[in-house]
N, C-alpha and C positions, 0 to 999 in steps of 0.2 A: 589824518584826514591830508589830502595833497595840496600845494600852493597853486594858486591862477597859474604863473608861468612855466609849472610843469605839466599843465593837462592837454591832452590832447585832444582836439578839437576835428570835427570832420563833417564837411558839408558832401552828403550822398546826394549828385543832382542827376536828374533824367532828363536828358535832351529829346529836342521832336515833339513835345507835348503838342498834339494840333495838327499834326501834321496829314496821318489818318486815326480811322477810328478802332482798328487793331494795338496801336502805339499807344491811343489814349489807353484803352481798358489794362494794356500788360502795366502803364506806370504804377494810373488805380492799384491794382493788384499790391506792385512789388512799395508803395505807399502804407495799404492797409497790412499788409502780411508781411512785409519784408522793412527794409533800413532808408529805404530812399524818403528825406524827409524836405525836397527840393527841386522844382522844375522847372525849366525852359520851354515858354510857349510862343509857338509859332503865329505871326496874326494872316499869315501867309498863307497857312496851309488848310487844305480841304476841311477839316475837321476841327476847326478853330471855334467853331459857337458850341458843340460837343464838350470844348475841354473846356470853356468859360464854366458851362455848366457844370462842369465836373472840380473846378477851382471852388466854386463858389459854396459845391456840397460837402469841399472837406478842407476850412477854414484854415486847420493846424499843417497846411503843406505854403510850404513855401512860392513864390510862384514870379519869375524873371521871365523879360522878355530875349527869344530868339531870333538876334536880326540876321536876314536872311537876303541874301543876294545869285542864288543861285540854286533854291530851289522852292516851290509853291507858286503863289501866284504876286506878282507886284501888285500894292495896293496904291500904291503911285503911279502916272502915268508917265514917269520919266525912264525908266528899265526895260521897257519892253523891248522883246526880241520881233525877231520877224514874224513873229503867229500874230502878234499885236496880245497876247494875252501870256505867256512866261514870260518870264526869265530867260534872259540869253543862256546857252551851253558855258558851263564855270570856262571852261578853259579859252573859249571866245571870250567870255569877259574880262578874265586877267587880260586878254594880247590888248582888246581896247581901252580895260584901266590903267595899263604902263605906256601904253602910245597916247594916251589922255584924249583918249576920243569920246571917253566916260570920265567924267571931274565929279568934284566932291561934292560939287553944289545936287546935283543930278541925285549921289546917295544919301546925301543930308537929308531930300526930301523923302526919300523911300524909307529910308529909316526913321524919320522923324512921324510918316504915315501908321506904318508899323505899329510903334508906342503911344500913339494917338488912336486908334483903334483898340487894342490893348484898355489902354483908359477909360475911354469911352464905353467898353463891356464891361468896368464897374468895379476892376484890379486896378491894384496900386503895385507898380513891380517891386523885386526886392533887389536886383539885378539886371544889367544888362551883358547879353554873349551871344556870340556870332556862330551861325551854320557852319559847320566846315572849318571855324576859326576864324573867317573870314575878317571879323572885327580885329587881328592882329596884325593886317598887315598896315606897312607906312602910308599915312595919307586917311584911312579908314579908321584907324586907333584917332586921328584928331577928331575925324566925326562925331566918332562914339563917346567921346570925353564930354563936349562940348554939347550935345543931347543928353550926357547924366547931368550936366551940370544946369542944362536949363528945367531937365524934368526936377530935379533933386533925387536922384536914382544914387543910391547911397553906394554899391560897389557894382563889379566889373570882372568877369573872368580874367584872370592872366594864365595863359596856357602855357601852361613853364612844369616839366615834367624832371625830377632831377634825372641827372644822365645816367647815373648806374642804370635805373628802371627802365629807361628806354633802351639801354643796350643790353639788356635782360632779353628784348625779343628782335634781334639782330637785323631782321628782314623787313624791319620796319624802321630800323633807328631812327637813319637820317633824315629821314623827311620830320620828324619829328626831334630830333637834336635841331635842327634848322629853324626850328619854329620855337622852339626852346631858349635858343639865340636871341632870336627877334626879339622876344618878349622880356628875357634879358637887359636889351636896346632897351625898350620901352617902359623899364620899372621907374626910374625916375622923373620922367613926363606923367605918369601916373601918378604917382606920389607925391608933385608938386599939385594936382589936382583936389587934393587931401579926398580919394575914393579909396575905399576898404576893399581888398585883393587876398582871396585866401595865399599863403604863403608858399605854395604846389597845387599843381594838377597833376592827379593820376588816372589812369588808364585812355591814355591818349594813344599810346603805343598798341593798345587793345582791344583799341575801338570798335564795339560790337562784336566784341570776342574774347567778354570778361565771364571767365566760368572761373567755380569756387575755388579751385586750385589757386589760380591767380591771384583773386582777391585774397583770400586768407594770407597768401604773401605779400598786397601789399598791408594788409591792415598788421602785420607782426611787424614790417619795415616801416611805419609813419612814424614821426619824427614829431617830438613836442610842436604844439604851434597847432593854427588852423591850416587846415587844407583841403583839399576837394575833392573829390571822386567823381569823376564823368562816365556814367551808363546812359545804357540805350535800349530798355527792356520794352518787350513788345509781345503780340499774339501773332500765332500763326493763323492765315486763314486760305480757304480753296485760292482765291486770288492774289493775297501776299503771302505767301509761303515765309518764314521771319524765324527761321531754325536758328540762327547764332542771335537773335534779340531774348527768342524763349531760353536759351540758354544764362544770358545774364541773366532773368527774371528769377530761373531757377537758384542763381546763384546769391542773386542778395534777396530772397523769403528763407534760405537756408537758414534751419534752427542751430547749424555747427558754426555758421557766420555770425550770428545774433548771439551765440556763447562767446566768441573770440573776442566780440565787442567789447562784452560786457567784462569778461576777464580780462583786456589790456587796461579796462577804466577810460576809453574811447568815447566821446561824447557826442551826439550824432545833432547837429545843428541847421538851422537854416543860412542862408545868404544876409536875410537880416541881423541876422545873431550875429556875426561878424563884430568883434572888438575892433 
């Protein structure tokens, strides 16, 4: 019998739940027939109501809030774009944020509204994270930590991938090395808030490109402790071709992957089971 300190635990978390119906259905398949145990739900997604119904139907699925400032429709009215319906284009938002045309109070109102909408739907969030890791930006993380304290949400995502893993995918390494450096800077601040976090995140450099071969490599490289695998499964439709998301779904449902997890003694857990 393995000692507790020698166990490898893995939160396999599917992002973008609620963004559209094809993603919702793919995520549920990855839970029913695959290794997904946790999801991040976008309160501002067009398929939010369907995602809520699915979350209720599958109570074993852990559900957190996927906070967004760059996709979907704002829940509050503080961050509307020129069309007064959608968020600002992402780089336009960043320009306004870093030039202080958008302040933390506006972001607080939007994130608070997204969390309230989630809770009012009858769900209890297991964690907070950000769409495209927006929650890791300096200033925005402070808002997220404050809201985690206010709503008693026990965990957040720390978007920190081991450097050797990032370097394996050289064409995207620099972007995610920088993200991991930012996460390391935030680490002491997060710990002061007594927020639970995975030790590392995997799947950053392979976002929406997670195939069976790469997933097997991650599992074999997984260190002792609690880590997160971020994934983006989904289905393709005529209107929404999602070939990369379907590749991820195939990998997450793979019998070979499930057998490898068993052979390696990896425990699949939800965010609310992080110790």
